[in-house]
N, C-alpha and C positions, 0 to 999 in steps of 0.2 A: 288500171291495175298498177301501173308503174308508180303513180303518185301515192296510191294507198300503201304501197310497199315502203316508200320513203317516209311517209307519216308514221308507219309502224316502227321503223328503225329509229326515227327521232324520238318517239315515245319511249322506246326501250332504253335509249341513251339517257334520256331525262330521268327514267326510273333508277338506273344504275348510279347516275351522278348524284341522286338525292341522298345517297349514303355518305357522301363526302362532307366534311366539315367546311363550311364556307369560310374563306379567308377575308380578312379585313385589315384596314390600315389604322394602326393605333397612333400614328404620328401625323394625322391630317390636321389642317389649320383650324377648322371649327369643330373641335373634338367634343363629344358628349361629356358631361360632367356629372358624376355621382355625388350625392349628398346623403350621408357622410362618404368620404373617399375610401374608407376602409372599415370593415366590420369585424368585431371580435364577439363571438356568440357562444354561449354554453350550449352543448349538445342538448337538443330537445326544447330549447327556449324559442320564443317568437323573435322575429327580426324584420326589419323593413329598411328601404332606401328609396330615394327618388332620383330620377335622371333628367337633367335638363339637356335634351337631345342636341340642341344647337341654338345659336342666336339668330341666324338668318339663312344659312346655306342649305338647310334641309327642308325649307318650306315647300310643300307640295310633293315631297318625296316620301318613300316608304321608310318607316322607322318603328322600332319596338325594343323591348327588353327580352332577351332570351335567357331562360333558366330552366333546369330540369325539374324544379318544383316551385310552388308558390303561385300567387295571382298577380296579374298586371292590370292596371287601370291607366287610361290616357286622358290628359287634360291639356289640350293644345299641344305644345311640344314638350310637355313634362310627362314622363311615364313613371308611375309609382309601382313599386314591387314590394310584396309582403308575403311572408310565410308564417303560418301559425305555430309550426313546430319544426325546427331545422334539424333534420336527421340525416343529412348528406355530409360526407367528409370530402373536402376538397372542391366543392362546387364554387363556380365563379360566374355570376350573372353577367351578361354582356349587353350593353346598350349600344345601338347602331342606327345608322340611316344610310340609304343609298343615294349617292349624288347623281348629277345629270349624266355622267358617263357610266352609270351602273356600277361604279366602284363603291365599296362599303367603308364607311368611317365609323370606328367603334372605340369603346372604352370598356375594360373589364373591371368588375368590382371585386377586389381581393377580400375573401372572408376567411378568418381564422376560427375554426370550430374547436373548442377546447372541452376537455373533461378532466376535472381534478382526480387525483389518484383514488381508487377504491380503498386502498390500504397501503401503509408504509410500515415496514418492519426492519429491525436491525438484529444482527447476530455476529458471532465470531466464527470465522471459517475454520473448519476442521479442528475445533477445540473441544476436547473431551474431559479436560480437567483444569486445575488452576494454571495460571500463567507464571512465568519466571521473569524476574527483573533482568533487563538488558537484552531480552529476546524480542524478535520481531513477530508481530501477529497481524492478522488482516480483519478489519471490520467490513461487514457486508450490509448494505442498505438496499432492500428490495422494494421497488415502487411498482404497484400493480395497476394496470389498466388506466394509463394516463395519456392524454393527447393535447396538443402535439408534443412529442417527446423532445424536439429540439428547443422548446421554450422552457424546459424543466431545469432547475438548478437544485442540486442535492448538497446539503451541508451536514458534515459530521461534527458532533459536539462531545466534549468531556465536561460534564457539569454545564456551566454557562460559557465555556471557552470553545470557540470554533476551531476545529482541527484542520479543516480543508473543505473546499468546494469542488464539485465536479459537474460536468454537463455531458450529455450523450453525444456520441459521434454520428448518430443516426439523424441525418438532416433532411430525409425525404419522406419518411412515413408520417402520414397525417391521421391514421386511425389509432385507437388506443392500443398501447403495447405495454408489456411488463418488462422492466429492465432492472438489472442488478449493477450497483455501483460499489466499488471496493476502495479501501484506504488502508495502507500499511502504516503501522506505528510501532515504536520501540518502547517497551514498558519501563517504568521506574517505580520506586517504592511509593511515590505519591499517588500512583494509579490504584493502589490497593484500596478497595471500597468505593472507587469512583464510579459515577453513573455515565454510561455512554448512550447516545441516542442520535437520531438523524431526522432531518426534515426535508420535505420535497415541496418546492415552491414553483408555481407557474408564473413566469414573468412575461406578461402579454402586451406590454407597451402602453402608451397613453390612451389607446382606444379600449383597453381592457378594463376590468374591474378596478376601482380605486384601491381596494385591499386585495393584494395578490392572493390567489387561492393557495393555502398552505396546509399540508397534512403532516403531522409529527408521528414518529414511531413511539413505541413504548421505551422505557428505560431498561438497560441491562447493567448489572453490577459486575465489576471486575474483581477477581481474587488474584492478587499478585504475590507470589512467594519471593522473599528476598532475604539475603543473609543479614546477620546482626550488624547494626550501625550504632556506634556509641553516642550517648546523649550529651556528654560533657568531656572536658579535658581536665588535667591536673598539673600542678607545678612539679618540676623535676630538678633536684631531689626534694622529697618531703622531709622537713626537719621537725622533730618532736622532742620535747624535753622528757627525760626519764621520769616515770611515775605518772605521766599525763596519758589521757586516752588517745587512741589512734582509730580513725575511721577512713576506710578506703572504699570508694564506690566505682563500679564499672557498669552502671546501668546502660542498657542498650534496647533498641527496638528491632523487631524482626518478625517475619512471618514464615514458618510457624514461630510461636513464642520461644525465645532462646533459653538455654540452660547455662549455668555458670559453674566453673571449676576453678578453685584457688590453689596455687602452689606457693608454699611459704619459703623464707630464705634458707631453711634447712633442706630444701628440695623435697620435702614431704608434702603430700596432698592434705589439704585441710578438709575436715568433715563438713565445713560450711558449703552450701550449694546455692546461696542467694547472691544478689548483686552487690551487697554491702558487707564488708568485713569490719568487725569491731574488736579492738583490744582495749580493755578498761584501763590498764596501767602498763605501759611499755617499760622494758629494761634493755640493757645492751644486747641481749640475745635476740631481740626482735628487730635489730638493725639488719638491713640487707634488701634484697630484691623480692618483691611480691608479684606474682604473675596471675592474672585473671583471664581465663579462657572462656569466651562466650561463643556458643555454637547452636545451630539448628540444622535441619536436614539440607539446607541450601549451602551453608558455608559457616565459617567461624572467623573471629577476630580475637586478637590477644592484646591485653593491656598490661603494661609493666609499671610498677611503682618502686622507685628507689627510695628507701626510708633510711634516714639518718637519725639515730637516737643520741641526744645530747645530754650529758650528765649535768645536772643543775649545779653540782659542786665543781664542775669542770668548766670554768668560765673561759679559760684560755686553751681551746681545743686544738690539737694538731690539724694541719691543713696539707693535703696532698695536692701536688701539681703535676700532671692533670688530675682532676677529681675522679676520673674513670678512664679505664683503658680498654680498647678493643684490639686484640692481637691475633694474627693468624698463627695457627699451630705451627711451632718450630721457628717462628721469627723472634728477633730480639725485642726486649721491652725495657722501659726504664721510667722512673718517677722520682720526684724529690718531695720530702716532707719538711715543712716548717713546723717544728715541734711545738713551739710556743713563742710568745713575744717577750714574756718576762716571768710568768708564774713557775716555769720549770727550771729556772736557773739554779744550778747546784744540785738538781735532782737527777735520778737515773732516767735516761730516755734511749729509745732505739726503734728500729724498724724490724719487725719479726716477719719472716717469710720462709716457706719450706724450700724455696729455690732462690738463686741469685746472690749477689754480694751487696754489702752496704758500706758507705763511706760517710764520715761525719765531719762537718765543717761548722763549728759553732753549734747553733741549735738547729741546723739544717742537716737532715740525713738523706743521702742519695741511695737509691736502690736500682740495681740493674741486673738483668739476666740475658745471656747471649742467645739462648735458644729455649723458648718457653714451651715445655712439653707436659705441663700439668694442667688438668682440667678442673676448674673450680677453685683455684688458689686465690686467696685474698690477703695480701700483705697488710700488717697492722702497725701503725705508728703510735707510740705511747710515751708517756712519762709518768712517774710515780709522784703523787702529791704527799710530801712528807708531813704536812700539817694534818691532813685527814686520813693519811695512810691508804688513800684510794688511788686507782690508776685512771688516768685520763687518756683516751685513745680514739683513733679514727681508722676505719677500714678502707682499703682501696679496692673497689669492685673491678674485677677483670673479666671480660668476656673473651674466651678463647674460641675462635671459629675455624671451621674447615669447610670449604666449598664442596659441593657434591662431586663424587668421583664419576658418576654417570647419571643421566636422566633419560628414561625411556617411556614410550606411550604405547598402549595397546587397547583393544576391546576385550572385555571380560567374557570368557566362555562363548566366543563368536567363531563358529566353524563354517558359516555360509554367509551370503549377502544379507544385508539388513532389509527390512520392509518398512515402507512409509507408515508413519503413525505409531509404530511400536517403540517401546522403550529399551534403550541399550545403555551400557555402562562403559565410560572411558576410564582407563586406569593409568595414572602417572606414577612411575616408580623412581624414587630419589635415593641413591645409594651413598652411604657413608658421609653424612652431613652433620655438622654441629655448629651451634646448638639448634636442634630441630624446631624449638619454639620460635626462633627468629626467621623461620623459612616461610615464604609465601609462594604457593604454587598456583599458576594461572593456566587454564585450559583455553585453547584457541581453535577456531575454525577459520582457516585462511588468516586474515588480519583482524578478525573479530574476536574479542575476548568473550568467552562463554561464562566464566566464573572463576573466583579465587578461593583458595582454601589455606588454612593454617593448621598446625598440629597442636594438640594439648599435651604432648609428651614433654615432661620436665627434665629429661635426661640431658646432661651437658656433654657427654661423650658422643662421638660419631655413631649414628644409627642409620638404618635403611627403613624408609617409611613409604607406604603406598597411599595415594590420594585418589579418590574416585569421583566421577561426575556423571549423573544420568542425563541422557539426551533423548529426544523424540525426533528422529530425522524426518525430513520432508523431501520432496522431489528435488528441491534446490541443493540438498546435501549430497546428491549423487555426484561423485567425482571430487567432492570437497576434500581438502587436506586438513587433518587434525594434528595438533602438536601441543606441547606444554613446555613451560619454562619454570625453573626453580630459582628464586631470588632470595639471598640472605639480606634482610633489612636490619642493619646493625646500628642505626641511629647516627647522630651527628659526629660521634667519636670514631665511627667506622670509616671504611674507604669511601672516597667521594663518589665513585661509581660502585654501587653494591654488586657483589659477585652474582653473576647470572649464568646459568647453564641451560641450554635448550635441548629438547629431544629431537629425534628424527621426525619426519612427516609420515603419517599413514593416510592412505587414500580410502575414502568410504565408497562402497558400492551399495546403492539403495535401489531396491525394486519398488516400482510404483505403477499404479494404473494409468492408462493413457490420459493425457490432458491436452485439450485442443489448443493449437497455436493460432495467432492472428486475431483479427477483429471480427465482429459479428457481420453477417451478410444480410442484405435487404430481404424482406419477405413480403410478397413474392419477388422473385428475380424476373424482371420483364425485359424481353429483348425481341427485336423484329425477326421475322422469318428470314433465314439465309445467313444470319450472323453466327459467329462462333460462340460456343458456350464453354466456359472454364469453371469447374466446381472444385474447390479446394477444402479438404478436411484434414490438413496436416496436423499431426499430434506428436507429442513427445511421450516417451514411456520407457521403462526398463523392466523386462526385456523389450527390445524394439517392437512396436506394434505392427500388426498386419491390417490390411484394408479390404473390405468387401463392399461392393456397390450393388444396389438394387435399383433397376431402372423402371420407369412407368410402364413400359411395354413388356416387362418381365423377360426380355431377351438377355443373353449373357453380356455382361459389361465389357467394353473394350479395354479396360484397365483394371489392375489390382493394386495400383499405387494410390497415393494420397490425392492425386489430381485426376479428374475425369475431364476429357476434352472431346467435344463434338464440333467438327469443323464448320458445319452448316446445319442449323437446326430447321426442322419443319414442324408442322402442327402435331405430328406424331410424337415429337419429343416433349410435348407439354405434359406436366404432371409432377408427381413427387419423386425425388431422388433420395435414396437413403444410403448413407455411408456408415458402416459399422467398423469401428476401430477397436481392436482388442489385443491383449497379450495374456500371459498366464495368470495375471492378477485380477483382471476385470476388463470391462468394455465401456465404450461411450458411443452414442449414436447421434449423427447429425442428419437433419432433414432439410432438403432444399426444395422449395415450391417454385417451379419454373413455369412462367406464362409466356407462350410464344404468340406474338401478334402477327396478323397478316401484313405483308409488306406492301401496303397501298394497292391491294388487288383491284379495288374499285376504280382507282385512277387508271391502272393499266387497261382494264376492260373498257373504260370510257374512251381512252386513246385509240384502242383497237377498233371499237365501234365507230368512232368519229372518222378514222381513216377509211374504214369500209364504206361508211355513208358518203364520204367525200368522193371516193372512187366511183361509187354507184351514181352519184349525182353528176360527176363529170362525164361519165359515159352517157347518162341520160340526157344531159344538155347537148352533148355532141349528136346523139341520135335525134333529139327533138329538133335541133337546129336544122339538121339535114332533112328530116321528115317534113317539118313545117315550111321550110324554104321551098320545097317542091309542092306543098299542098295548102297549108293554111298560114304560112308566114312564121315570123319569129315569136318565140314565147320565152319570157325570162322569169325564172323562179328566184325570188329574193330569199336566198338561204339564210342570210343574217337574221331576217325578221322571224323566220320559223324557229331557228335555234334559240335566239335570245328570249323569245316568249316562254320557252321551257326552262331556260337556265337561270332566269332572274330569281332572286330570293323571294320566297312567298311570305307576305306579311299584309298588315292592314294599311290601306292608304290613309293619309292624314285627312282630317275633316277641318275645312276652313270655315 
């Protein structure tokens, strides 16, 4: 009965230990060799490999190829493995043999099972209308059901130009997954009408297909709105002979298509609304500054033409030095006029001006004013031609400017926080500035310029003008500071540093639905029993989000924060954990699939059984020795032979 009990215990131990994965030495001297040494196989395709088990060390020993699927055939010390349709993810056949000491020498065959994407698509994130030049947007490339994800390279394109490449941070998942890749870019006018697309390529190394599996998305067209931009430049000043035609062009491109407004030297608006102004025959009254204002819904630009009309009978025309003045209101100003070189000798000449004093020295007339307080004055230098009884003259264009008294910024009709994705209007108010057509207003978010605007107002005296800009705030705008500045751009005759006045800062409060922070988590999350579990679904949102956890066992969660911690997991903690993150605007849900594996319970049971068996055997040996010493003599049970016969790896013996 005693020995039957021992055999029963040993059999039980062998049965329990059969659940253990046999260990082997992958660094042994006469190591099995797979041909090929690595396989790259498309999911569902056939594959095969052969293993040269050894050169000499394994002769007469047990050897085989272990694999969860496929067929094995043996020819001498070569084992061939084949599977007609590979449908396992992550399988690695093992070729092994047992040496004379019952140790196992083995080699594993790495297999990469791949599946090209089922579909690749591209889109713009959270875009419900046209884009605006200079703003940042996000391209999103969605790759569906691809494996292995770590071998995937996604490239974003604009036309045939690559914008950037990305790879997944998921380096463990072998089964097909769907993953989203994003790329931020800042638009320009060249992007209007451009085609954006992406491609997903599986780069599988030299053992993979000669042509890497590539799947391309469809094309999406970008519509980019941008303010007018001039197509050409012009000389300054433009000199034309009296009686000749004059053509001025301020053609520009923009989206939406821009409109044109002309202001003539008399400061009156022209009925012309095209990009080109034509005068068939100019005369002295056509001399002066022409202003073309080009505008659309995004912004505007102003072009100025200084036109000088030359009398064809006035060969020796007066010349002002400087030819143009830019003077701050109330400052002194002066210029000199060289009336002529020889044609005006003996004739009447002078400088006419509503303000200031003149002095004459030969044919040079000097003009000076101590404090210029006239808006739009233009001194004229002339002489009378006694021969033709005509007057030969030149005007001195003067720009009188005044920097803004104050610049302020605000949101139009905003009485509560803003909401992500809605449109709002920024308003920049510039007080008492002249001339307003020389003013450029720029809106800013932090240090990023959002857009520039100019006025079409031809008034030369100081005015107060309001400029507006529409924005569509996102979560990144929450807490951002908006401001504007007003700059008088007065040309090369103006101050070296153009007068600039900045507004105060206003801080935006933007409400938005919760957005998850951090990187993706593996699915499932696998950890041994007894280990700690930390699940994190941290999110940002305004108002601040709240967190609700739902556990697999439906018991109340230990936490209502963004992090759930279980100090020591058991099999009861296995299952789906759901974290709901919400605020007053919306909610987002995160699911964690947790797999808890037994912590080597079979090994623990085997050790306990072995200890018990050893204790029983020692007691039995002691009892047997005592009993047989008195009755039948000594009896020795070779425990090693019994145990090893059960614990050896079961396989086919080689046939010599």
